[in-house]
Wavefront OBJ file of the C-alpha trace (Angstrom):
o trace
v 0.000 0.000 0.000
v 1.327 3.391 -0.949
v 0.617 6.900 0.250
v -0.015 8.715 -3.035
v 0.628 12.098 -1.401
v 4.158 11.004 -0.458
v 6.614 11.476 -3.337
v 9.162 8.932 -2.055
v 7.543 5.908 -3.793
v 8.110 3.966 -0.580
v 5.415 1.578 0.639
v 3.412 2.907 3.579
v 2.335 -0.626 4.558
v 3.775 -3.912 3.361
v 2.042 -7.270 3.704
v 4.462 -10.022 2.720
v 3.030 -13.345 1.556
v -0.533 -12.097 1.963
v -1.956 -14.006 -1.018
v -0.580 -16.652 -3.351
v -2.116 -15.060 -6.471
v -3.369 -11.677 -7.744
v -5.475 -9.590 -5.375
v -8.776 -8.828 -7.081
v -10.567 -6.706 -4.462
v -9.794 -4.692 -1.332
v -12.417 -3.088 0.904
v -11.724 -0.809 3.832
v -13.830 -1.648 6.885
v -12.294 1.004 9.120
v -9.098 3.003 9.453
v -7.157 -0.121 10.441
v -9.147 -3.048 9.014
v -9.386 -4.238 5.394
v -10.703 -7.268 3.539
v -8.776 -8.602 0.557
v -9.971 -11.142 -1.995
v -7.692 -13.011 -4.369
v -7.526 -15.357 -7.328
v -5.946 -17.802 -4.838
v -9.541 -18.492 -3.623
v -9.116 -16.704 -0.279
v -10.696 -13.717 1.440
v -8.610 -12.338 4.308
v -9.300 -9.854 7.071
v -6.289 -7.684 7.938
v -5.473 -5.381 10.824
v -3.097 -2.885 9.212
v -1.354 -2.281 12.537
v -0.246 -5.951 12.620
v 0.372 -7.292 9.095
v 2.430 -10.395 9.932
v -0.670 -12.572 9.408
v -4.348 -12.018 8.654
v -6.811 -11.758 11.543
v -8.979 -14.293 9.723
v -9.047 -16.102 6.390
v -11.527 -18.221 4.463
v -10.873 -20.413 1.436
v -13.572 -20.578 -1.213
v -14.397 -23.066 -3.921
v -13.541 -20.674 -6.763
v -11.153 -17.737 -7.266
v -12.417 -14.413 -5.930
v -13.124 -11.878 -8.660
v -15.140 -9.402 -6.594
v -17.211 -9.152 -3.425
v -19.655 -6.721 -1.916
v -20.370 -5.710 1.645
v -23.796 -5.624 3.218
v -24.944 -4.628 6.658
v -26.180 -7.242 9.094
v -29.891 -6.475 9.493
v -30.484 -8.674 12.546
l 1 2 3 4 5 6 7 8 9 10 11 12 13 14 15 16 17 18 19 20 21 22 23 24 25 26 27 28 29 30 31 32 33 34 35 36 37 38 39 40 41 42 43 44 45 46 47 48 49 50 51 52 53 54 55 56 57 58 59 60 61 62 63 64 65 66 67 68 69 70 71 72 73 74
C-alpha cells in the first residue's frame, strides 16, 4: 500500500506473503481493518497495525473476482 501524497515511492504498509495469487478486491472496513480477496480463492481480514498474518481467512471453492459488503440487518 502506498501513500499517493508522499513522493518517495516507498510503501506505507507492506504485507508479505498475503496471497498466493493476484489480489482482485480490497475493501476498507475502518481506518485499520481491510478485507482482501484473491484469485488464490481466499478472502482475508487484515489489521493494518499488525500485518504479519491475517486476523482471519476463508478459502472458497472458486477464485475471488469481486465481493460486496452488506450490513447485518439482525
